LOFI-849293 format. One record per residue (C-alpha): residue number from 1; residue in one letter; y negated, z negated, x negated. Coordinates in Angstrom, 2 decimals. Each point is the difference from the previous one (the first is absolute). Layout:
resi:NUM&resn:A&north:Y&up:Z&east:X
...
//
This chain:
resi:1&resn:M&north:-19.74&up:29.37&east:13.11
resi:2&resn:K&north:-1.60&up:-3.11&east:-1.44
resi:3&resn:S&north:-0.99&up:0.13&east:-3.64
resi:4&resn:R&north:1.91&up:-1.64&east:-2.79
resi:5&resn:A&north:-0.82&up:-3.69&east:-0.49
resi:6&resn:G&north:-2.09&up:-0.56&east:-3.07
resi:7&resn:P&north:0.95&up:-2.36&east:-2.84
resi:8&resn:S&north:-2.44&up:-2.61&east:1.30
resi:9&resn:K&north:1.93&up:-0.45&east:3.24
resi:10&resn:G&north:1.08&up:-3.64&east:0.08
resi:11&resn:L&north:3.18&up:-1.64&east:1.13
resi:12&resn:V&north:-1.68&up:-1.67&east:2.99
resi:13&resn:E&north:-1.23&up:3.35&east:1.27
resi:14&resn:A&north:3.45&up:1.53&east:-0.52
resi:15&resn:V&north:1.65&up:-2.76&east:2.01
resi:16&resn:E&north:-2.56&up:0.31&east:2.78
resi:17&resn:L&north:0.51&up:3.76&east:0.17
resi:18&resn:L&north:3.76&up:-0.29&east:0.37
resi:19&resn:E&north:-0.23&up:-2.92&east:2.40
resi:20&resn:A&north:-2.24&up:2.04&east:2.30
resi:21&resn:L&north:2.71&up:2.65&east:0.36
resi:22&resn:T&north:2.54&up:-2.31&east:1.59
resi:23&resn:K&north:-2.15&up:-2.79&east:1.43
resi:24&resn:A&north:0.27&up:1.14&east:3.60
resi:25&resn:S&north:3.73&up:0.63&east:0.24
resi:26&resn:G&north:1.66&up:-1.42&east:-3.09
resi:27&resn:L&north:1.65&up:1.90&east:-2.83
resi:28&resn:T&north:3.33&up:0.91&east:1.61
resi:29&resn:P&north:-1.45&up:1.37&east:3.26
resi:30&resn:W&north:-2.65&up:1.89&east:-1.99
resi:31&resn:I&north:2.64&up:1.70&east:-2.14
resi:32&resn:A&north:2.16&up:0.72&east:3.05
resi:33&resn:G&north:-2.97&up:1.62&east:1.72
resi:34&resn:L&north:-0.58&up:2.31&east:-2.95
resi:35&resn:E&north:3.67&up:0.94&east:-0.16
resi:36&resn:V&north:0.04&up:0.97&east:3.65
resi:37&resn:G&north:-3.44&up:1.61&east:0.06
resi:38&resn:L&north:0.68&up:2.29&east:-2.95
resi:39&resn:Q&north:3.33&up:1.37&east:1.17
resi:40&resn:G&north:-0.26&up:3.79&east:-0.12
resi:41&resn:A&north:-3.35&up:-0.10&east:-1.80
resi:42&resn:D&north:-1.00&up:2.61&east:-2.58
resi:43&resn:G&north:-2.15&up:-0.71&east:-3.07
resi:44&resn:A&north:-3.26&up:0.56&east:1.87
resi:45&resn:K&north:0.93&up:-2.51&east:2.72
resi:46&resn:V&north:1.06&up:-2.59&east:-2.57
resi:47&resn:G&north:-3.29&up:0.48&east:-1.82
resi:48&resn:A&north:-1.93&up:-0.44&east:3.24
resi:49&resn:A&north:1.88&up:-3.21&east:0.77
resi:50&resn:I&north:-0.77&up:-1.34&east:-3.46
resi:51&resn:E&north:-3.69&up:0.74&east:0.47
resi:52&resn:R&north:-0.08&up:-1.39&east:3.55
resi:53&resn:D&north:1.76&up:-3.26&east:-0.85
resi:54&resn:G&north:-1.68&up:-0.59&east:-3.36
resi:55&resn:I&north:3.15&up:0.08&east:-2.09
resi:56&resn:G&north:-1.03&up:2.50&east:-2.63
resi:57&resn:R&north:-0.49&up:-0.26&east:-3.74
resi:58&resn:E&north:-2.23&up:-3.07&east:0.11
resi:59&resn:T&north:2.67&up:-1.87&east:1.92
resi:60&resn:L&north:2.70&up:1.16&east:-2.39
resi:61&resn:D&north:-2.06&up:-1.24&east:-2.94
resi:62&resn:A&north:-0.46&up:-3.35&east:1.74
resi:63&resn:A&north:3.75&up:-0.36&east:0.52
resi:64&resn:L&north:0.71&up:0.94&east:-3.63
resi:65&resn:L&north:-2.58&up:-2.52&east:-1.24
resi:66&resn:I&north:1.65&up:-2.79&east:1.97
resi:67&resn:K&north:3.41&up:1.09&east:-1.26
resi:68&resn:R&north:-1.19&up:-0.20&east:-3.62
resi:69&resn:V&north:-1.51&up:-3.43&east:0.49
resi:70&resn:S&north:2.96&up:-1.37&east:1.97
resi:71&resn:G&north:2.33&up:1.06&east:-2.80
resi:72&resn:Q&north:-1.61&up:-2.76&east:-2.10
resi:73&resn:I&north:-0.07&up:-2.67&east:2.70
resi:74&resn:N&north:3.04&up:-1.91&east:-1.26
resi:75&resn:V&north:-1.57&up:-0.26&east:-3.45
resi:76&resn:L&north:-3.23&up:-1.26&east:1.56
resi:77&resn:V&north:1.84&up:-2.57&east:2.14
resi:78&resn:H&north:1.88&up:-1.23&east:-3.08
resi:79&resn:A&north:-3.15&up:-0.36&east:-2.10
resi:80&resn:I&north:-2.27&up:-1.45&east:2.69
resi:81&resn:G&north:2.79&up:-2.21&east:1.34
resi:82&resn:I&north:0.58&up:-1.60&east:-3.39
resi:83&resn:L&north:-3.71&up:-0.55&east:-0.57
resi:84&resn:N&north:-0.44&up:-1.64&east:3.40
resi:85&resn:A&north:3.05&up:-2.19&east:-0.58
resi:86&resn:L&north:-1.12&up:-1.34&east:-3.38
resi:87&resn:P&north:-2.53&up:-2.59&east:1.28
resi:88&resn:Y&north:2.77&up:-1.51&east:2.17
resi:89&resn:I&north:2.67&up:0.12&east:-2.71
resi:90&resn:L&north:-1.74&up:-1.17&east:-3.15
resi:91&resn:E&north:-0.06&up:-3.72&east:-0.63
resi:92&resn:P&north:-3.18&up:-1.74&east:-1.19
resi:93&resn:G&north:-0.52&up:0.94&east:-3.64
resi:94&resn:E&north:2.69&up:2.70&east:0.00
resi:95&resn:R&north:-1.14&up:3.17&east:-1.80
resi:96&resn:V&north:1.03&up:3.63&east:0.41
resi:97&resn:E&north:1.37&up:1.48&east:-3.23
resi:98&resn:S&north:0.92&up:3.46&east:1.30
resi:99&resn:L&north:0.11&up:2.01&east:3.22
resi:100&resn:S&north:1.87&up:3.16&east:0.92
resi:101&resn:L&north:-1.64&up:1.16&east:3.21
resi:102&resn:G&north:0.91&up:3.68&east:0.03
resi:103&resn:A&north:3.18&up:1.98&east:0.47
resi:104&resn:G&north:2.45&up:1.09&east:-2.65
resi:105&resn:N&north:0.50&up:-1.14&east:-3.57
resi:106&resn:T&north:-3.16&up:-1.76&east:-1.13
resi:107&resn:G&north:1.52&up:-1.49&east:-3.13
resi:108&resn:R&north:-0.20&up:-3.49&east:1.46
resi:109&resn:P&north:3.23&up:-1.79&east:0.92
resi:110&resn:Y&north:-1.32&up:-1.72&east:3.15
resi:111&resn:D&north:-2.46&up:0.60&east:2.81
resi:112&resn:L&north:-1.55&up:-3.33&east:-0.94
resi:113&resn:E&north:0.24&up:-2.23&east:-3.04
resi:114&resn:T&north:-2.01&up:-3.17&east:-0.38
resi:115&resn:D&north:0.19&up:-2.89&east:-2.41
resi:116&resn:K&north:2.39&up:-1.66&east:2.45
resi:117&resn:R&north:1.98&up:2.69&east:1.87
resi:118&resn:V&north:1.29&up:3.54&east:0.15
resi:119&resn:A&north:0.21&up:1.80&east:3.34
resi:120&resn:E&north:0.87&up:3.17&east:1.86
resi:121&resn:F&north:-1.45&up:0.97&east:3.39
resi:122&resn:K&north:1.55&up:2.01&east:2.82
resi:123&resn:F&north:-2.23&up:1.05&east:2.92
resi:124&resn:T&north:2.82&up:1.43&east:2.12
resi:125&resn:A&north:0.34&up:0.35&east:3.76
resi:126&resn:W&north:3.57&up:-1.24&east:0.41
resi:127&resn:R&north:1.60&up:1.31&east:3.19
resi:128&resn:G&north:3.65&up:-0.98&east:-0.40
resi:129&resn:G&north:2.90&up:2.42&east:0.04
resi:130&resn:P&north:0.47&up:2.64&east:-2.71
resi:131&resn:E&north:-2.85&up:-0.52&east:-2.48
resi:132&resn:S&north:1.78&up:0.91&east:-3.19
resi:133&resn:I&north:-2.98&up:1.21&east:-2.03
resi:134&resn:R&north:-2.03&up:-3.11&east:0.79
resi:135&resn:Q&north:3.01&up:-2.16&east:-0.79
resi:136&resn:N&north:0.59&up:1.80&east:-3.30
resi:137&resn:Q&north:-3.60&up:-0.55&east:-1.07
resi:138&resn:L&north:0.10&up:-3.65&east:1.03
resi:139&resn:F&north:3.23&up:-0.54&east:-1.93
resi:140&resn:K&north:-1.53&up:1.62&east:-3.08
resi:141&resn:D&north:-2.98&up:-2.37&east:0.13
resi:142&resn:L&north:2.27&up:-3.02&east:0.34
resi:143&resn:F&north:2.23&up:1.15&east:-2.85
resi:144&resn:Y&north:-2.84&up:0.64&east:-2.45
resi:145&resn:L&north:-1.66&up:-3.27&east:0.90
resi:146&resn:E&north:3.12&up:-1.99&east:-0.73
resi:147&resn:S&north:1.21&up:2.00&east:-3.01
resi:148&resn:R&north:-3.14&up:0.18&east:-2.14
resi:149&resn:P&north:-0.35&up:-3.04&east:-2.27
resi:150&resn:T&north:-2.87&up:-2.30&east:0.89
resi:151&resn:T&north:-0.65&up:-3.71&east:0.31
resi:152&resn:K&north:-2.47&up:0.58&east:2.85
resi:153&resn:R&north:0.79&up:-0.42&east:3.69
resi:154&resn:R&north:1.25&up:3.18&east:1.69
resi:155&resn:Y&north:-1.15&up:1.10&east:3.45
resi:156&resn:L&north:0.85&up:2.85&east:2.34
resi:157&resn:Y&north:-2.70&up:0.32&east:2.68
resi:158&resn:V&north:0.90&up:1.80&east:3.22
resi:159&resn:V&north:-1.49&up:0.46&east:3.49
resi:160&resn:G&north:2.60&up:-1.31&east:2.40
resi:161&resn:K&north:2.69&up:-1.99&east:-1.77
resi:162&resn:A&north:2.93&up:0.08&east:2.42
resi:163&resn:R&north:1.26&up:3.54&east:-0.60
resi:164&resn:P&north:-0.29&up:-0.08&east:-3.82
resi:165&resn:I&north:1.97&up:-3.26&east:-0.04
resi:166&resn:H&north:2.52&up:1.51&east:2.43
resi:167&resn:F&north:0.49&up:2.92&east:-2.39
resi:168&resn:F&north:0.47&up:-2.26&east:-3.03
resi:169&resn:E&north:2.46&up:-2.25&east:1.82
resi:170&resn:H&north:2.21&up:2.73&east:1.45
resi:171&resn:G&north:2.60&up:2.37&east:-1.26
resi:172&resn:R&north:-1.51&up:3.36&east:-0.93
resi:173&resn:A&north:1.91&up:1.46&east:-2.95
resi:174&resn:L&north:-1.77&up:-0.08&east:-3.36
resi:175&resn:T&north:1.32&up:3.48&east:-0.77
resi:176&resn:S&north:-2.05&up:1.23&east:2.95
resi:177&resn:V&north:-3.15&up:-1.95&east:-0.92
resi:178&resn:L&north:0.03&up:1.22&east:-3.62
resi:179&resn:S&north:1.23&up:3.55&east:0.56
resi:180&resn:K&north:-3.44&up:1.69&east:0.00
resi:181&resn:D&north:-1.58&up:-1.79&east:-2.96
resi:182&resn:A&north:1.88&up:0.74&east:-3.20
resi:183&resn:A&north:-2.24&up:-2.12&east:-2.25
resi:184&resn:T&north:0.30&up:-3.11&east:2.17
resi:185&resn:E&north:3.73&up:0.51&east:0.43
resi:186&resn:A&north:0.47&up:0.29&east:-3.77
resi:187&resn:R&north:-1.98&up:-3.19&east:-0.64
resi:188&resn:F&north:1.82&up:-1.85&east:2.76
resi:189&resn:R&north:3.45&up:1.07&east:-1.25
resi:190&resn:A&north:-0.93&up:-0.87&east:-3.57
resi:191&resn:M&north:-0.80&up:-3.53&east:1.13
resi:192&resn:Y&north:2.68&up:-0.58&east:2.64
resi:193&resn:G&north:2.61&up:2.75&east:-0.27
resi:194&resn:D&north:2.14&up:0.02&east:3.13
resi:195&resn:Q&north:-0.37&up:-3.74&east:0.58
resi:196&resn:F&north:-1.55&up:0.47&east:3.44
resi:197&resn:R&north:1.14&up:2.26&east:2.83
resi:198&resn:T&north:-2.71&up:-0.67&east:2.60
resi:199&resn:V&north:-3.66&up:-0.96&east:0.14
resi:200&resn:R&north:1.00&up:-3.36&east:1.47
resi:201&resn:E&north:2.24&up:-0.86&east:-2.95
resi:202&resn:Y&north:-2.76&up:0.80&east:-2.50
resi:203&resn:Y&north:-2.77&up:-1.74&east:1.96
resi:204&resn:A&north:2.00&up:-3.22&east:0.24
resi:205&resn:T&north:-0.19&up:-0.33&east:-3.79
resi:206&resn:V&north:-3.74&up:0.76&east:-0.41
resi:207&resn:R&north:-1.65&up:-1.28&east:3.16
resi:208&resn:H&north:-1.14&up:-3.17&east:-1.75
resi:209&resn:L&north:-1.89&up:2.05&east:-2.61
resi:210&resn:V&north:-2.34&up:1.96&east:2.31
resi:211&resn:K&north:-1.98&up:-1.51&east:2.85
resi:212&resn:I&north:-0.44&up:2.36&east:2.97
resi:213&resn:V&north:-3.30&up:-0.65&east:1.79
resi:214&resn:D&north:-1.22&up:1.45&east:3.30
resi:215&resn:L&north:-3.60&up:1.14&east:-0.36
resi:216&resn:A&north:-0.35&up:-0.06&east:3.78
resi:217&resn:D&north:-0.02&up:-3.80&east:-0.27
resi:218&resn:L&north:-2.81&up:0.04&east:-2.57
resi:219&resn:V&north:-2.35&up:2.96&east:0.37
resi:220&resn:P&north:-2.10&up:0.63&east:3.13
resi:221&resn:G&north:0.61&up:3.49&east:1.35
resi:222&resn:L&north:3.58&up:0.26&east:-1.22
resi:223&resn:G&north:1.71&up:-1.06&east:3.23
resi:224&resn:A&north:3.27&up:1.32&east:1.36
resi:225&resn:D&north:-1.55&up:3.22&east:1.34
resi:226&resn:A&north:-2.38&up:0.69&east:-2.87
resi:227&resn:L&north:2.07&up:2.75&east:-1.61
resi:228&resn:E&north:1.41&up:1.61&east:3.12
resi:229&resn:A&north:-0.76&up:3.71&east:0.36
resi:230&resn:P&north:1.41&up:2.73&east:2.25
resi:231&resn:G&north:2.77&up:1.94&east:-1.69
resi:232&resn:D&north:0.27&up:-2.44&east:-2.90
resi:233&resn:T&north:3.71&up:0.45&east:-0.60
resi:234&resn:D&north:2.20&up:0.16&east:-3.06
resi:235&resn:P&north:-0.19&up:3.69&east:-1.01
resi:236&resn:D&north:3.34&up:0.08&east:-1.77
resi:237&resn:P&north:2.50&up:-2.41&east:1.57
resi:238&resn:D&north:3.06&up:-0.70&east:-2.10
resi:239&resn:P&north:3.25&up:0.50&east:1.93
resi:240&resn:D&north:1.77&up:-2.60&east:-2.11
resi:241&resn:L&north:-1.73&up:-3.17&east:1.15
resi:242&resn:G&north:3.03&up:-2.26&east:-0.04
resi:243&resn:A&north:0.37&up:-2.88&east:2.44
resi:244&resn:L&north:-3.49&up:-1.25&east:0.80
//
């Protein structure tokens, strides 16, 4: 079998190695061929097939390398997306005061704060239908933008504006949106109690505070299909979506 890939093996080489496996037939036919061809095989025959087709340890290491890197791709898109958007967003003379480019709790309240604005960014491939996790995260950004005290302008930047606006203007229950984030739910209830039943009712009272801007209209490369990827679906759809 092929030897283990060394630590110097690069991502480009790993991609090329995996691409070569399925280039002729495509991934699904390639897998189907292996499934059929190895029916009734013993260990020796499987080993021979691995050696013959070049899918041994080196190929496994290449796949694992790509898996590790791809696990960080959303963080990279968030960071690089914000940086590429800034030249198109900032007004002449406007200065960056703080940036939060990474994932998780960075100790900064906003993705971007300048001397004139505060902003959150969402680089999400909206598909319509049940997208509860994306909706929950979008709602959280809107809520924290409107609820934190500031005299600066507040912006929520998205890629593709129609579906986020559709979510805010329709009737998903707030109990559903807040159910998986105890800290946000506690803050929201402390401020508003049970005043609002749906996202629409809440949004109607705060929509004038936060401007929602479509980055696809501003930043080259962020068109309608920029974030589309095969299999990019909501991994944990919420059954209680209300009337969308």
